[in-house]
ROTI-65780 format. One line per 4 residues: their letters; for each residue x, y, z of N, C-alpha, C, O, CB. Coordinates in steps of 0.001 Angstrom, whole numbers, always signed. Glycine has a CB too. Layout:
BEGIN
A	X,Y,Z,X,Y,Z,X,Y,Z,X,Y,Z,X,Y,Z  ...
This chain:
BEGIN
MASI	+47288,+3360,+16765,+46336,+3219,+15659,+45372,+4403,+15645,+44883,+4819,+16696,+45551,+1885,+15775  +45099,+4944,+14463,+44153,+6045,+14344,+42748,+5568,+14664,+42443,+4379,+14561,+44203,+6654,+12939  +41897,+6504,+15053,+40509,+6170,+15304,+39629,+7172,+14587,+40049,+8294,+14303,+40203,+6149,+16817  +38412,+6762,+14296,+37557,+7584,+13447,+37193,+8895,+14124,+36932,+9891,+13449,+36294,+6825,+13076
ESLT	+37172,+8903,+15472,+36839,+10142,+16160,+37963,+11161,+16115,+37778,+12301,+16543,+36484,+9852,+17584  +39146,+10766,+15594,+40254,+11712,+15458,+40144,+12556,+14193,+40965,+13447,+13977,+41573,+10967,+15458  +39145,+12294,+13357,+38948,+13111,+12166,+38666,+14557,+12557,+37848,+14826,+13437,+37799,+12553,+11309  +39348,+15472,+11898,+39158,+16893,+12164,+38078,+17448,+11238,+37591,+16760,+10341,+40487,+17669,+11982
AFQL	+37714,+18712,+11478,+36724,+19362,+10622,+37202,+19403,+9177,+36401,+19270,+8252,+36430,+20781,+11122  +38513,+19589,+8981,+39055,+19634,+7620,+38873,+18299,+6918,+38430,+18258,+5770,+40538,+20014,+7644  +39213,+17200,+7599,+39076,+15884,+6969,+37598,+15561,+6689,+37280,+14937,+5677,+39700,+14792,+7870  +36707,+15985,+7584,+35284,+15767,+7340,+34813,+16576,+6134,+33963,+16120,+5368,+34462,+16141,+8585
DVMK	+35364,+17773,+5967,+35032,+18566,+4777,+35517,+17869,+3507,+34847,+17913,+2475,+35652,+19975,+4877  +36685,+17225,+3587,+37190,+16465,+2441,+36223,+15324,+2114,+35888,+15101,+950,+38616,+15908,+2730  +35778,+14607,+3145,+34829,+13512,+2920,+33509,+14032,+2367,+32872,+13373,+1545,+34582,+12741,+4220  +33095,+15230,+2824,+31868,+15831,+2295,+32026,+16144,+809,+31110,+15905,+22,+31510,+17115,+3077
EIGN	+33190,+16679,+422,+33435,+16989,-978,+33442,+15706,-1815,+32879,+15673,-2909,+34769,+17745,-1136  +34076,+14655,-1298,+34060,+13366,-1991,+32619,+12875,-2139,+32224,+12369,-3189,+34917,+12318,-1225  +31846,+13037,-1066,+30441,+12634,-1114,+29653,+13393,-2154,+28814,+12812,-2842,+29804,+12825,+227  +29913,+14691,-2281,+29188,+15486,-3269,+29597,+15127,-4693,+28764,+15153,-5599,+29422,+16969,-3022
IGSG	+30869,+14791,-4901,+31298,+14310,-6222,+30585,+13004,-6550,+30060,+12829,-7650,+32840,+14111,-6268  +30572,+12083,-5576,+29896,+10804,-5785,+28406,+10966,-6016,+27834,+10317,-6891,+30127,+9899,-4605  +27772,+11836,-5228,+26325,+12020,-5374,+25994,+12681,-6714,+24948,+12408,-7302,+25770,+12869,-4211  +26887,+13550,-7194,+26674,+14134,-8518,+26723,+13085,-9608,+25916,+13101,-10538,+27706,+15205,-8793
NAAT	+27684,+12167,-9489,+27764,+11067,-10453,+26540,+10162,-10373,+26021,+9712,-11395,+29032,+10248,-10217  +26081,+9898,-9142,+24895,+9055,-8964,+23658,+9735,-9544,+22822,+9080,-10166,+24676,+8739,-7471  +23541,+11048,-9342,+22396,+11780,-9870,+22354,+11707,-11392,+21288,+11561,-11991,+22440,+13238,-9414  +23529,+11810,-12007,+23598,+11697,-13465,+23142,+10318,-13931,+22386,+10195,-14895,+25025,+11973,-13956
ALSK	+23615,+9272,-13230,+23238,+7904,-13594,+21740,+7675,-13400,+21090,+7064,-14248,+24036,+6891,-12763  +21187,+8168,-12280,+19759,+7997,-12025,+18919,+8792,-13020,+17871,+8322,-13464,+19422,+8424,-10597  +19373,+9990,-13370,+18642,+10812,-14335,+18524,+10100,-15679,+17468,+10117,-16312,+19336,+12170,-14516  +19624,+9472,-16108,+19605,+8747,-17377,+18720,+7508,-17286,+17964,+7201,-18208,+21026,+8349,-17787
MLNK	+18824,+6797,-16153,+18050,+5566,-16001,+16554,+5843,-15952,+15760,+5087,-16512,+18479,+4827,-14743  +16167,+6932,-15278,+14757,+7228,-15056,+14203,+8247,-16041,+13003,+8522,-16048,+14559,+7726,-13655  +15091,+8815,-16884,+14680,+9815,-17859,+13979,+11003,-17202,+12964,+11497,-17695,+13768,+9185,-18893  +14544,+11449,-16081,+14022,+12633,-15393,+15173,+13250,-14609,+16135,+12568,-14255,+12810,+12273,-14446
KIDM	+15064,+14542,-14342,+16143,+15245,-13657,+16180,+14855,-12179,+15177,+14975,-11475,+15975,+16771,-13808  +17326,+14394,-11719,+17552,+14048,-10320,+18735,+14866,-9812,+19792,+14902,-10442,+17811,+12511,-10146  +18555,+15507,-8696,+19651,+16219,-8043,+19940,+15562,-6704,+19026,+15121,-6006,+19312,+17726,-7856  +21217,+15500,-6353,+21626,+14952,-5059,+22748,+15794,-4499,+23567,+16329,-5246,+22066,+13472,-5186
HVPS	+22786,+15912,-3175,+23950,+16511,-2549,+24092,+16000,-1125,+23168,+15429,-545,+23850,+18041,-2566  +25279,+16224,-586,+25632,+15779,+764,+25757,+17019,+1644,+26776,+17708,+1592,+26970,+14938,+768  +24731,+17317,+2456,+24792,+18531,+3280,+25775,+18438,+4431,+26288,+19459,+4890,+23435,+18841,+3823  +26048,+17223,+4908,+26968,+17107,+6040,+27558,+15705,+6119,+26941,+14721,+5710,+26252,+17453,+7353
VRVV	+28777,+15649,+6659,+29429,+14393,+7023,+29877,+14547,+8457,+30533,+15532,+8798,+30640,+14048,+6068  +29540,+13600,+9298,+29878,+13725,+10709,+30262,+12379,+11289,+29963,+11320,+10738,+28714,+14323,+11489  +30935,+12466,+12419,+31286,+11276,+13175,+30368,+11208,+14387,+30265,+12167,+15152,+32793,+11290,+13600  +29710,+10086,+14556,+28793,+9900,+15683,+29140,+8600,+16391,+29723,+7690,+15802,+27306,+9892,+15208
DFEE	+28769,+8529,+17674,+28950,+7260,+18366,+27769,+6354,+18036,+26795,+6780,+17416,+29081,+7471,+19907  +27875,+5098,+18460,+26874,+4108,+18052,+25484,+4451,+18579,+24484,+4195,+17909,+27280,+2723,+18538  +25418,+5033,+19784,+24114,+5418,+20327,+23482,+6508,+19475,+22286,+6462,+19187,+24251,+5895,+21782  +24286,+7492,+19071,+23777,+8558,+18199,+23336,+7992,+16853,+22336,+8430,+16285,+24849,+9645,+17989
MMNL	+24086,+7017,+16349,+23745,+6410,+15074,+22378,+5739,+15153,+21561,+5878,+14242,+24817,+5398,+14659  +22132,+5021,+16228,+20817,+4402,+16416,+19732,+5461,+16525,+18647,+5306,+15965,+20812,+3514,+17666  +20028,+6546,+17251,+19027,+7603,+17420,+18701,+8291,+16104,+17574,+8738,+15893,+19513,+8630,+18428  +19699,+8377,+15210,+19471,+9004,+13902,+18381,+8295,+13109,+17666,+8925,+12330,+20760,+9016,+13095
VGGP	+18253,+6994,+13307,+17257,+6225,+12550,+16030,+5915,+13401,+15198,+5093,+13018,+17873,+4921,+12030  +15919,+6570,+14552,+14707,+6433,+15355,+14802,+5490,+16527,+13798,+5247,+17196,+13620,+5992,+14504  +15990,+4944,+16804,+16156,+4028,+17924,+16274,+2585,+17460,+15889,+2264,+16335,+14998,+4166,+18888  +16806,+1700,+18323,+17083,+320,+17906,+15848,-491,+17546,+15964,-1490,+16836,+17815,-383,+18989
EEII	+14665,-91,+18014,+13452,-851,+17713,+12680,-284,+16522,+11632,-812,+16150,+12553,-883,+18929  +13198,+788,+15926,+12529,+1402,+14781,+12727,+536,+13530,+13832,+69,+13255,+13066,+2839,+14540  +11641,+332,+12780,+11741,-383,+11518,+12374,+534,+10475,+11931,+1667,+10287,+10347,-881,+11048  +13404,+43,+9802,+14085,+820,+8768,+14276,-41,+7526,+14155,-1265,+7564,+15449,+1349,+9281
TAVF	+14578,+641,+6424,+14982,-25,+5190,+16471,+222,+5008,+16920,+1368,+5044,+14159,+492,+3951  +17232,-832,+4816,+18688,-700,+4715,+19190,-1465,+3500,+18809,-2612,+3268,+19382,-1213,+6001  +20051,-809,+2730,+20808,-1476,+1673,+22231,-1634,+2207,+22895,-649,+2532,+20772,-658,+300  +22687,-2876,+2293,+23996,-3183,+2872,+24952,-3641,+1782,+24590,-4436,+914,+23873,-4265,+3969
LRIE	+26190,-3125,+1838,+27228,-3560,+907,+28536,-3740,+1655,+28872,-2963,+2549,+27399,-2548,-250  +29265,-4776,+1275,+30657,-4906,+1700,+31530,-4099,+750,+31286,-4069,-456,+31102,-6403,+1735  +32529,-3459,+1289,+33508,-2735,+484,+34764,-3592,+415,+35338,-3946,+1446,+33816,-1311,+1082  +35186,-3922,-789,+36396,-4701,-986,+37442,-3835,-1687,+37105,-2890,-2401,+36100,-5985,-1804
GEVP	+38703,-4169,-1475,+39766,-3416,-2120,+40738,-2842,-1107,+41030,-3468,-88,+39185,-2305,-2964  +41236,-1646,-1392,+42315,-1071,-605,+41879,-686,+813,+42676,-751,+1749,+42865,+141,-1313  +40624,-291,+966,+40108,+89,+2288,+38810,-688,+2530,+37721,-128,+2404,+39864,+1653,+2388  +38919,-1971,+2876,+37702,-2774,+3054,+36885,-2309,+4247,+37408,-1732,+5201,+38059,-4244,+3222
GQMF	+35605,-2572,+4169,+34715,-2189,+5251,+33281,-2503,+4882,+33009,-3384,+4066,+34869,-704,+5582  +32366,-1764,+5500,+30943,-1975,+5268,+30258,-635,+5081,+30702,+388,+5603,+30302,-2757,+6434  +29183,-659,+4336,+28409,+549,+4105,+26928,+204,+4163,+26478,-780,+3576,+28775,+1196,+2743  +26186,+1030,+4880,+24729,+921,+4929,+24130,+2189,+4328,+24597,+3292,+4613,+24225,+702,+6395
FILS	+23101,+2038,+3502,+22279,+3172,+3086,+20932,+2997,+3760,+20219,+2028,+3501,+22138,+3261,+1512  +20583,+3943,+4630,+19422,+3807,+5494,+18331,+4785,+5098,+18594,+5970,+4897,+19813,+4018,+6948  +17112,+4291,+4986,+15925,+5113,+4773,+14858,+4723,+5780,+14708,+3546,+6107,+15394,+4961,+3328  +14116,+5708,+6274,+12941,+5402,+7086,+11883,+4772,+6182,+11970,+4906,+4961,+12387,+6689,+7793
PEEA	+10881,+4087,+6751,+9821,+3522,+5900,+9166,+4576,+5017,+8900,+4332,+3840,+8758,+2852,+6761  +8908,+5756,+5593,+8252,+6819,+4826,+9134,+7289,+3672,+8648,+7503,+2562,+7906,+8003,+5739  +10432,+7449,+3939,+11339,+7892,+2884,+11497,+6822,+1813,+11557,+7138,+624,+12703,+8254,+3469  +11566,+5548,+2228,+11683,+4459,+1246,+10455,+4406,+342,+10582,+4243,-871,+11869,+3106,+1960
ESFV	+9270,+4544,+929,+8035,+4521,+142,+7976,+5712,-811,+7572,+5575,-1966,+6807,+4522,+1069  +8388,+6894,-312,+8400,+8087,-1155,+9416,+7940,-2285,+9162,+8338,-3422,+8715,+9336,-317  +10566,+7364,-1953,+11622,+7130,-2943,+11091,+6256,-4077,+11238,+6589,-5253,+12858,+6466,-2282  +10476,+5140,-3709,+9957,+4215,-4715,+8889,+4891,-5567,+8878,+4750,-6790,+9383,+2956,-4047
KQLT	+8003,+5619,-4920,+6911,+6257,-5660,+7425,+7340,-6598,+7030,+7394,-7763,+5897,+6853,-4693  +8309,+8207,-6090,+8791,+9324,-6899,+9668,+8854,-8058,+9604,+9406,-9157,+9567,+10302,-6029  +10479,+7839,-7809,+11469,+7463,-8809,+11006,+6361,-9759,+11565,+6209,-10844,+12716,+7027,-8126  +9984,+5586,-9361,+9549,+4482,-10226,+8065,+4530,-10567,+7627,+3847,-11492,+9862,+3167,-9566
GIDD	+7290,+5316,-9845,+5853,+5378,-10092,+5055,+4318,-9374,+3828,+4308,-9475,+5596,+5269,-11537  +5712,+3414,-8643,+4997,+2389,-7869,+4394,+3065,-6638,+5129,+3580,-5795,+5956,+1200,-7453  +3063,+3070,-6527,+2433,+3828,-5451,+1734,+2958,-4403,+1066,+3481,-3510,+1443,+4783,-6036  +1886,+1620,-4507,+1224,+755,-3530,+2227,+24,-2644,+1881,-966,-1999,+336,-254,-4241
FSVI	+3473,+508,-2609,+4507,-126,-1786,+4428,+397,-364,+4446,+1607,-139,+5914,+125,-2373  +4338,-522,+606,+4327,-164,+2022,+5359,-1012,+2746,+5285,-2241,+2727,+2912,-359,+2645  +6320,-359,+3383,+7362,-1077,+4116,+6766,-1926,+5222,+7225,-3042,+5464,+8378,-101,+4699  +5750,-1412,+5893,+5160,-2114,+7036,+4112,-3126,+6587,+4138,-4279,+7017,+4535,-1114,+8010
DHPD	+3193,-2703,+5729,+2043,-3544,+5379,+2283,-4461,+4180,+1747,-5568,+4125,+859,-2675,+5096  +3084,-4003,+3226,+3319,-4799,+2014,+4801,-4763,+1654,+5180,-4195,+629,+2458,-4275,+829  +5643,-5369,+2499,+7092,-5280,+2269,+7622,-6259,+1229,+8832,-6345,+1017,+7815,-5507,+3555  +6714,-7007,+570,+7151,-8066,-336,+6945,-7713,-1803,+6908,-8597,-2660,+6417,-9340,-20
NLMA	+6812,-6406,-2094,+6703,-5978,-3487,+8084,-6091,-4118,+8945,-5239,-3899,+6143,-4515,-3600  +8288,-7132,-4892,+9620,-7433,-5418,+10144,-6340,-6342,+11341,-6053,-6359,+9597,-8754,-6157  +9241,-5730,-7113,+9682,-4672,-8014,+10181,-3459,-7229,+11197,-2858,-7576,+8541,-4263,-8954  +9454,-3108,-6167,+9863,-1972,-5340,+11178,-2270,-4635,+12066,-1419,-4590,+8773,-1632,-4309
LSAL	+11307,-3472,-4085,+12543,-3837,-3389,+13719,-3867,-4353,+14822,-3440,-4011,+12392,-5201,-2702  +13485,-4368,-5551,+14545,-4401,-6559,+14985,-2984,-6934,+16171,-2721,-7137,+14071,-5160,-7812  +14005,-2074,-7023,+14330,-688,-7354,+15172,-61,-6250,+16159,+618,-6534,+13047,+132,-7577  +14793,-283,-4990,+15571,+247,-3873,+16983,-335,-3857,+17960,+371,-3610,+14866,-48,-2546
QEIG	+17065,-1619,-4121,+18361,-2295,-4135,+19260,-1722,-5230,+20441,-1468,-4994,+18175,-3807,-4336  +18710,-1521,-6414,+19497,-1009,-7527,+19902,+445,-7291,+21028,+837,-7598,+18712,-1133,-8835  +18988,+1240,-6747,+19308,+2638,-6468,+20382,+2732,-5395,+21297,+3549,-5497,+18050,+3407,-6032  +20272,+1893,-4360,+21313,+1852,-3339,+22655,+1454,-3930,+23695,+1981,-3533,+20928,+886,-2229
NILA	+22633,+531,-4874,+23859,+92,-5538,+24490,+1232,-6342,+25708,+1411,-6314,+23568,-1105,-6456  +23671,+1996,-7052,+24174,+3132,-7831,+24766,+4198,-6914,+25843,+4730,-7184,+23048,+3738,-8690  +24062,+4504,-5833,+24542,+5532,-4903,+25866,+5115,-4272,+26825,+5886,-4259,+23496,+5800,-3807  +25911,+3893,-3749,+27133,+3423,-3091,+28282,+3314,-4074,+29407,+3707,-3766,+26895,+2074,-2421
GSYL	+28002,+2774,-5274,+29050,+2631,-6268,+29627,+3968,-6690,+30837,+4088,-6884,+28523,+1903,-7469  +28774,+4978,-6834,+29245,+6306,-7222,+30089,+6921,-6116,+31117,+7542,-6386,+28060,+7223,-7557  +29663,+6752,-4883,+30434,+7296,-3767,+31790,+6600,-3657,+32814,+7261,-3484,+29650,+7149,-2450  +31803,+5275,-3755,+33065,+4538,-3644,+33998,+4851,-4802,+35216,+4854,-4626,+32800,+3039,-3585
SALS	+33446,+5116,-5992,+34278,+5497,-7127,+34983,+6828,-6850,+36165,+6988,-7153,+33429,+5594,-8410  +34242,+7784,-6268,+34846,+9075,-5926,+35901,+8905,-4840,+36956,+9537,-4894,+33768,+10072,-5465  +35621,+8054,-3853,+36586,+7814,-2781,+37824,+7108,-3334,+38944,+7406,-2920,+35946,+6974,-1650  +37627,+6179,-4264,+38754,+5480,-4903,+39675,+6464,-5602,+40897,+6378,-5485,+38244,+4435,-5910
DFIG	+39076,+7404,-6333,+39876,+8400,-7035,+40698,+9220,-6048,+41848,+9566,-6320,+38978,+9318,-7872  +40100,+9529,-4903,+40796,+10379,-3931,+41972,+9654,-3285,+43049,+10231,-3138,+39826,+10851,-2852  +41774,+8398,-2900,+42838,+7682,-2196,+43820,+7022,-3154,+44854,+6509,-2727,+42242,+6636,-1277  +43501,+7030,-4461,+44397,+6433,-5429,+44443,+4923,-5362,+45476,+4317,-5649,+45756,+6971,-5243
GSLQ	+43334,+4309,-4986,+43271,+2856,-4895,+41922,+2354,-5358,+41009,+3133,-5632,+43545,+2391,-3469  +41812,+1042,-5441,+40590,+422,-5955,+39650,+43,-4815,+40070,-561,-3828,+40929,-817,-6795  +38383,+400,-4960,+37333,-2,-4021,+36154,-521,-4837,+35720,+126,-5790,+36900,+1195,-3088  +35637,-1690,-4461,+34498,-2259,-5178,+33402,-2628,-4188,+33680,-3223,-3146,+34926,-3499,-6002
PSIP	+32146,-2274,-4509,+31038,-2698,-3665,+30617,-4124,-3985,+30683,-4557,-5135,+29856,-1754,-3830  +30190,-4842,-2975,+29629,-6169,-3192,+28228,-6030,-3789,+27722,-4920,-3949,+29589,-6980,-1863  +27618,-7150,-4111,+26207,-7133,-4514,+25394,-6619,-3329,+25549,-7131,-2220,+25713,-8567,-4970  +24531,-5620,-3532,+23790,-5049,-2403,+22724,-5999,-1875,+22103,-6743,-2634,+23145,-3737,-2812
LITI	+22526,-5960,-580,+21472,-6721,+85,+20508,-5746,+729,+20934,-4834,+1437,+22058,-7702,+1140  +19224,-5920,+500,+18234,-5031,+1093,+17523,-5749,+2231,+17157,-6918,+2111,+17218,-4548,+32  +17333,-5040,+3328,+16715,-5615,+4515,+15724,-4631,+5099,+15984,-3428,+5140,+17776,-5999,+5560  +14591,-5137,+5549,+13612,-4345,+6300,+13462,-5010,+7661,+12973,-6136,+7758,+12218,-4246,+5542
DMAG	+13880,-4315,+8703,+13867,-4900,+10042,+14087,-3778,+11052,+14190,-2607,+10687,+14961,-6017,+10190  +14156,-4158,+12335,+14469,-3182,+13367,+15917,-2723,+13218,+16799,-3513,+12884,+14224,-3774,+14773  +16147,-1441,+13470,+17475,-863,+13269,+18540,-1599,+14069,+19639,-1840,+13570,+17471,+607,+13649  +18221,-1954,+15301,+19196,-2644,+16137,+19628,-3962,+15540,+20810,-4304,+15572,+18634,-2873,+17511
AILA	+18676,-4711,+14993,+18998,-6008,+14394,+19844,-5850,+13140,+20767,-6631,+12913,+17720,-6770,+14062  +19534,-4833,+12314,+20261,-4629,+11067,+21684,-4155,+11323,+22630,-4649,+10711,+19531,-3628,+10189  +21830,-3194,+12231,+23132,-2545,+12419,+24068,-3299,+13351,+25282,-3108,+13290,+22932,-1165,+12947  +23521,-4154,+14214,+24362,-4814,+15222,+25499,-5610,+14595,+26636,-5541,+15062,+23517,-5734,+16086
EGLL	+25201,-6359,+13548,+26243,-7184,+12933,+27333,-6317,+12318,+28518,-6636,+12418,+25638,-8103,+11867  +26927,-5213,+11677,+27902,-4330,+11076,+28785,-3637,+12095,+29935,-3309,+11805,+27211,-3314,+10243  +28251,-3411,+13293,+29008,-2721,+14338,+29913,-3648,+15121,+30798,-3190,+15843,+28071,-2034,+15281  +29699,-4947,+14986,+30402,-5904,+15842,+31913,-5814,+15662,+32645,-5727,+16648,+29929,-7322,+15546
EISQ	+32391,-5835,+14420,+33833,-5855,+14188,+34474,-4511,+14491,+35535,-4448,+15110,+34126,-6252,+12755  +33826,-3430,+14051,+34416,-2113,+14260,+34463,-1751,+15743,+35312,-964,+16161,+33631,-1056,+13488  +33557,-2319,+16541,+33512,-1994,+17969,+34758,-2465,+18709,+34982,-2066,+19852,+32280,-2611,+18603  +35574,-3307,+18075,+36826,-3744,+18699,+37817,-2594,+18828,+38668,-2609,+19718,+37452,-4880,+17893
VSDH	+37719,-1603,+17956,+38700,-517,+17956,+38075,+861,+18124,+38792,+1829,+18377,+39489,-550,+16683  +36765,+973,+17989,+36130,+2287,+18058,+34653,+2120,+18368,+34058,+1084,+18071,+36323,+3068,+16738  +34063,+3155,+18973,+32617,+3146,+19160,+31982,+4275,+18350,+30934,+4805,+18721,+32258,+3282,+20659  +32631,+4639,+17235,+32140,+5698,+16375,+32060,+5218,+14923,+32734,+4267,+14528,+33041,+6934,+16486
AMVI	+31220,+5901,+14141,+31105,+5622,+12713,+30926,+6948,+11973,+30605,+7972,+12576,+29913,+4647,+12421  +31137,+6911,+10669,+30971,+8098,+9846,+29592,+8081,+9205,+29183,+7081,+8616,+32074,+8183,+8769  +28878,+9200,+9325,+27546,+9331,+8743,+27611,+10342,+7605,+28055,+11474,+7794,+26498,+9765,+9816  +27172,+9930,+6441,+27157,+10789,+5249,+25691,+11049,+4909,+25017,+10205,+4320,+27931,+10121,+4024
DTLI	+25210,+12236,+5291,+23817,+12585,+5018,+23644,+12847,+3525,+24526,+13415,+2881,+23381,+13828,+5848  +22505,+12430,+2979,+22269,+12535,+1541,+20858,+13044,+1280,+19898,+12537,+1860,+22487,+11173,+848  +20727,+14037,+416,+19427,+14555,-12,+19248,+14242,-1492,+20148,+14478,-2298,+19310,+16095,+253  +18073,+13708,-1845,+17775,+13297,-3216,+16485,+13985,-3646,+15457,+13850,-2982,+17650,+11736,-3334
DDHG	+16535,+14720,-4752,+15397,+15525,-5203,+15123,+15229,-6674,+15998,+15371,-7528,+15667,+17045,-4988  +13884,+14815,-6948,+13520,+14564,-8350,+12691,+15706,-8921,+12145,+15590,-10018,+12745,+13249,-8474  +12593,+16819,-8175,+11904,+18031,-8624,+10438,+17764,-8951,+9847,+18443,-9791,+12607,+18612,-9844  +9862,+16779,-8286,+8438,+16523,-8462,+7616,+17428,-7563,+8152,+18240,-6808,+8116,+15057,-8173
DEGD	+6327,+17275,-7658,+5422,+18124,-6880,+5103,+17549,-5508,+4413,+18189,-4714,+4141,+18338,-7641  +5594,+16355,-5222,+5175,+15677,-4005,+6249,+15754,-2924,+7130,+14898,-2846,+4838,+14224,-4303  +6165,+16789,-2096,+6971,+16811,-884,+8396,+17291,-1070,+8813,+17729,-2142,+7000,+15471,-301  +9124,+17183,+41,+10497,+17648,+125,+11457,+16600,-437,+11064,+15462,-694,+10860,+17983,+1575
PIKG	+12729,+16997,-628,+13731,+16005,-1040,+13811,+14844,-53,+13580,+15014,+1144,+15107,+16665,-1175  +14138,+13673,-568,+14256,+12471,+254,+15568,+12523,+1026,+16621,+12837,+471,+14179,+11186,-620  +15485,+12210,+2311,+16662,+12254,+3174,+17085,+10827,+3519,+16294,+10033,+4028,+16376,+13074,+4468  +18336,+10523,+3233,+18890,+9217,+3592,+20210,+9391,+4308,+20779,+10482,+4343,+19072,+8336,+2348
HFFL	+20695,+8291,+4884,+21983,+8300,+5579,+22842,+7157,+5056,+22383,+6018,+4965,+21790,+8184,+7120  +24084,+7464,+4715,+25093,+6437,+4525,+25862,+6291,+5831,+26318,+7285,+6395,+26049,+6786,+3338  +26010,+5067,+6314,+26888,+4771,+7440,+28116,+4061,+6880,+28004,+2968,+6323,+26161,+3895,+8534  +29286,+4680,+7025,+30529,+4120,+6530,+31307,+3533,+7699,+31664,+4242,+8640,+31365,+5192,+5788
LPDP	+31569,+2218,+7631,+32226,+1497,+8716,+33452,+776,+8167,+33353,-387,+7776,+31249,+493,+9390  +34609,+1444,+8130,+35824,+754,+7672,+36192,-373,+8626,+35985,-264,+9835,+36999,+1745,+7546  +36743,-1468,+8075,+37252,-2537,+8928,+38378,-1995,+9815,+39039,-1024,+9446,+37754,-3735,+8070  +38602,-2618,+10990,+39654,-2119,+11884,+41001,-1920,+11205,+41672,-919,+11454,+39825,-3062,+13029
DSFD	+41407,-2849,+10357,+42709,-2733,+9690,+42725,-1654,+8610,+43790,-1324,+8086,+43091,-4064,+9077  +41556,-1100,+8269,+41478,-89,+7224,+41674,+1327,+7763,+41977,+2247,+7003,+40148,-186,+6517  +41503,+1503,+9071,+41524,+2847,+9632,+42792,+3611,+9295,+42733,+4715,+8753,+41366,+2779,+11117  +43945,+3021,+9616,+45199,+3744,+9442,+45409,+4162,+7992,+45834,+5284,+7716,+46366,+2891,+9909
HLFD	+45107,+3250,+7069,+45332,+3558,+5655,+44401,+4676,+5189,+44844,+5616,+4528,+45124,+2301,+4790  +43122,+4581,+5528,+42160,+5603,+5103,+42520,+6956,+5706,+42529,+7970,+5008,+40726,+5202,+5510  +42813,+6969,+6990,+43075,+8240,+7651,+44415,+8835,+7221,+44579,+10055,+7219,+43047,+8058,+9160  +45367,+7985,+6859,+46621,+8495,+6317,+46365,+9219,+5004,+46951,+10269,+4738,+47633,+7352,+6114
KLGV	+45478,+8644,+4180,+45122,+9290,+2921,+44394,+10614,+3144,+44467,+11522,+2316,+44258,+8359,+2086  +43688,+10712,+4278,+42965,+11941,+4603,+43838,+12935,+5364,+43381,+14021,+5720,+41726,+11617,+5420  +45092,+12563,+5612,+46016,+13458,+6289,+45882,+13471,+7784,+46275,+14440,+8434,+45838,+14818,+5788  +45322,+12387,+8361,+45184,+12296,+9810,+46423,+11609,+10357,+46742,+10496,+9939,+43885,+11526,+10217
SD	+47114,+12234,+11263,+48293,+11629,+11882,+47914,+11002,+13206,+46972,+11443,+13865,+49408,+12670,+12081  +48652,+9968,+13596,+48384,+9307,+14853,+48688,+10239,+16017,+48521,+9855,+17175,+49198,+8024,+14965
């Protein structure tokens, strides 16, 4: 059985290109929805082990904002879109104008949470649409669920099934820029976790041989 750590630099470049196609589609959708120019790109796609994945978000006890989706279809699995509290607050403020949202102090702003949930849905849906086109099969995201909690608590359930066959996951770094005057582009991470039975099919489509 193939494993995610067997991906070569070439296959990761293919995933990066798919990510950039998806992020371009998402940027177009967000630009229309928000009536402002949004640019997105994927600077890197990499394979990391679970410890590195936790470290990327600040460690298992770090509070994070996560949009979780199940992937159904030809290559089922799970996807997380992860933002730090600061990035989530900046995202909400820059893209919706809500300036009193605090992940730590006021995490119950329903409008802000709904905006994050919908934006995560657009990003994931655009990426999965690009991946569907590449593999020639259908992939559909579930209804997104947004969670604010410690990284270890959020990610543990998603890692449980994949850990049966691998201790690695794919990280798709994402930069989102609304060309405003406030700060740098927002940095987020997609964690792509195909189900164990999905590995061989996905990697075969990417040209990975056992």
